[in-house]
C-alpha positions in Angstrom: -10.4 5.8 8.9 -12.3 8.9 8.0 -12.6 10.9 4.8 -9.7 13.3 4.2 -9.2 16.1 1.8 -6.2 17.8 0.2 -6.0 21.0 -1.8 -3.7 20.6 -4.8 -2.6 22.6 -7.8 -1.9 21.1 -11.2 -0.9 23.2 -14.2 -2.2 26.3 -12.4 -5.6 24.7 -11.7 -6.7 24.4 -8.0 -8.4 21.1 -7.1 -9.8 19.5 -4.0 -9.0 15.8 -3.6 -11.2 13.8 -1.3 -10.2 10.3 -0.1 -12.6 7.9 1.5 -10.7 4.8 2.7 -12.2 1.3 2.2 -11.2 -2.0 0.6 -8.6 -3.0 -1.9 -10.7 -2.1 -4.9 -10.8 1.6 -5.7 -13.1 4.1 -7.4 -11.4 7.2 -8.9 -13.0 10.3 -10.3 -10.3 12.6 -11.7 -12.8 15.0 -13.3 -15.6 15.2 -10.8 -16.5 18.8 -11.7 -16.1 18.4 -15.5 -17.8 15.1 -16.1 -21.1 15.4 -14.2 -22.1 12.5 -12.0 -18.7 10.8 -11.8 -17.9 12.2 -8.3 -21.3 11.2 -7.0 -21.1 7.8 -8.6 -17.6 7.1 -7.1 -18.9 8.0 -3.6 -22.1 6.1 -3.9 -20.5 2.9 -5.3 -17.7 3.1 -2.7 -20.3 3.3 0.1 -22.3 0.4 -1.4 -19.4 -2.1 -1.6 -16.9 -0.7 0.9 -14.4 0.3 -1.8 -11.9 3.1 -1.4 -12.8 6.3 -3.4 -10.8 9.3 -4.4 -12.6 12.2 -6.1 -11.1 15.4 -7.6 -13.4 18.5 -7.8 -13.0 22.2 -8.5 -15.5 23.6 -5.9 -17.2 26.9 -6.8 -15.8 27.0 -10.3 -18.4 27.8 -13.0 -16.1 26.6 -15.9 -14.0 23.8 -14.6 -10.7 23.1 -16.4 -10.2 19.6 -17.9 -6.7 18.3 -17.3 -6.0 15.1 -19.2 -5.6 12.1 -16.9 -2.0 11.3 -17.7 -1.1 14.8 -16.5 -2.7 14.4 -13.1 0.5 12.7 -12.0 1.1 11.2 -8.6 3.7 13.8 -7.6 1.1 16.5 -7.5 -1.0 14.9 -4.8 -0.2 13.0 -1.6 -3.7 11.5 -1.4 -3.4 10.2 -5.0 -0.1 8.5 -4.1 -1.7 7.0 -1.0 -4.7 5.8 -3.0 -2.5 4.1 -5.7 -0.5 2.4 -3.0 -3.4 1.2 -0.9 -5.7 -0.2 -3.6 -4.9 -3.2 -5.7 -7.1 -2.5 -8.7 -9.1 0.6 -9.7 -12.1 1.7 -11.7 -11.6 5.2 -13.0 -14.9 6.9 -13.8 -15.2 9.3 -16.7 -17.9 10.8 -18.8 -18.2 10.9 -22.6 -20.6 12.9 -24.8 -20.3 10.9 -28.1 -23.4 11.7 -30.1 -22.9 8.5 -32.1 -22.7 6.3 -28.9 -25.4 7.7 -26.5 -25.9 4.4 -24.8 -22.4 3.0 -24.9 -20.4 2.4 -21.7 -16.8 2.0 -22.8 -14.4 -0.1 -20.7 -10.8 0.7 -21.4 -7.7 0.6 -19.1 -4.8 -1.8 -19.1 -6.4 -4.6 -17.1 -8.5 -6.3 -19.7 -9.6 -9.2 -17.4 -10.9 -6.6 -14.9 -12.7 -4.8 -17.7 -14.5 -8.0 -18.7 -15.4 -8.7 -15.1 -17.0 -5.3 -14.7 -18.7 -5.5 -18.1 -20.4 -8.8 -17.1 -22.1 -7.1 -14.1 -23.1 -4.1 -16.3 -24.8 -6.4 -18.7 -28.0 -6.1 -16.5 -28.3 -2.5 -17.7 -29.2 -3.7 -21.3 -31.0 -2.5 -23.4 -30.6 1.0 -21.9 -26.8 0.8 -21.9 -24.3 -1.4 -23.7 -21.0 -2.3 -22.2 -18.2 -2.2 -24.8 -14.9 -3.9 -24.0 -13.4 -4.4 -27.5 -10.6 -1.8 -27.7 -11.0 -1.5 -31.4 -14.6 -0.3 -30.8 -13.5 2.3 -28.2 -12.4 5.7 -29.5 -8.7 6.1 -29.1 -8.9 9.0 -26.7 -11.2 7.0 -24.4 -9.2 3.8 -24.1 -7.2 4.8 -21.0 -4.0 3.0 -22.0 -1.4 5.7 -21.4 1.2 4.4 -18.9 1.0 7.7 -16.9 -2.8 7.5 -16.6 -3.5 6.8 -12.8 -5.9 4.0 -13.8 -2.8 2.0 -14.8 -0.6 2.8 -11.8 -1.9 0.4 -9.2 -0.4 -3.0 -8.6 -3.2 -4.6 -10.6 -3.9 -1.8 -13.0 -7.5 -1.0 -13.7 -10.5 -0.2 -15.8 -11.3 3.2 -17.4 -15.1 3.4 -17.4 -16.4 6.0 -19.9 -20.1 6.6 -19.3 -22.7 8.5 -21.3 -24.5 11.4 -19.6 -27.7 9.4 -18.9 -25.6 6.7 -17.0 -24.1 9.4 -14.8 -27.0 11.6 -13.8 -30.8 11.8 -13.9 -30.6 15.6 -14.4 -31.3 17.0 -17.9 -28.9 19.9 -17.6 -26.1 21.1 -15.5 -26.5 23.9 -12.9 -23.6 25.2 -10.7 -23.6 24.0 -7.1 -26.2 21.3 -7.6 -25.1 17.7 -7.1 -25.8 15.1 -9.8 -27.9 12.1 -9.0 -26.6 8.9 -10.7 -29.3 6.2 -11.7 -29.6 3.6 -8.9 -29.5 0.8 -11.4 -26.0 2.0 -12.5 -24.8 2.4 -8.9 -26.0 -1.2 -8.1 -24.5 -2.8 -11.2 -21.2 -1.0 -10.8 -21.0 -1.9 -7.1 -21.3 -5.6 -8.1 -18.6 -5.1 -10.7 -16.3 -3.6 -8.0 -17.1 -6.5 -5.7 -16.1 -8.9 -8.4 -12.7 -7.1 -8.7 -12.2 -7.2 -5.0 -12.9 -11.0 -5.1 -10.4 -11.3 -8.0 -7.7 -9.7 -5.9 -8.5 -12.0 -3.0 -9.1 -9.1 -0.6 
């Protein structure tokens, strides 16, 4: 199957959804234009380990609007409904800018076993980045536990991965129209984590 796109409108905001079919593990980037590097990371990891990816962007928009994940509901987008039906477990990629946690990669989401599996593969990124799985150590707004959050709507639930800027892009500042370039070490470690999830589901 080939990559497909769908134009959707959520709360008056126009977005482009791009689905690249693959295996039973999925990569999701709900805020590809807001949280630099997450779109490119989803695509790169998906290609590396034959995972399904779904990326939302706001092409050509200088000031993208951030829509909270639980409000990007499945009824808005046919490709999101398809993605959530096709994949068994998902890693939803987000970016954080917490000045007190510049090297912390927070692993939230409802599937805690999956979070620990992914964290084990991300451990190779130490000491540059630290994987944090203890929900008590993850800021409440970054935990990804809302029942309407797409990360929790697949059959196996998923992991909400909140990455600091340096784990998402090697660029020092944002410029409109230029793609981000995620660090290869992060792409490789995350691909292994997604492969572990695929093995967990038996597909």
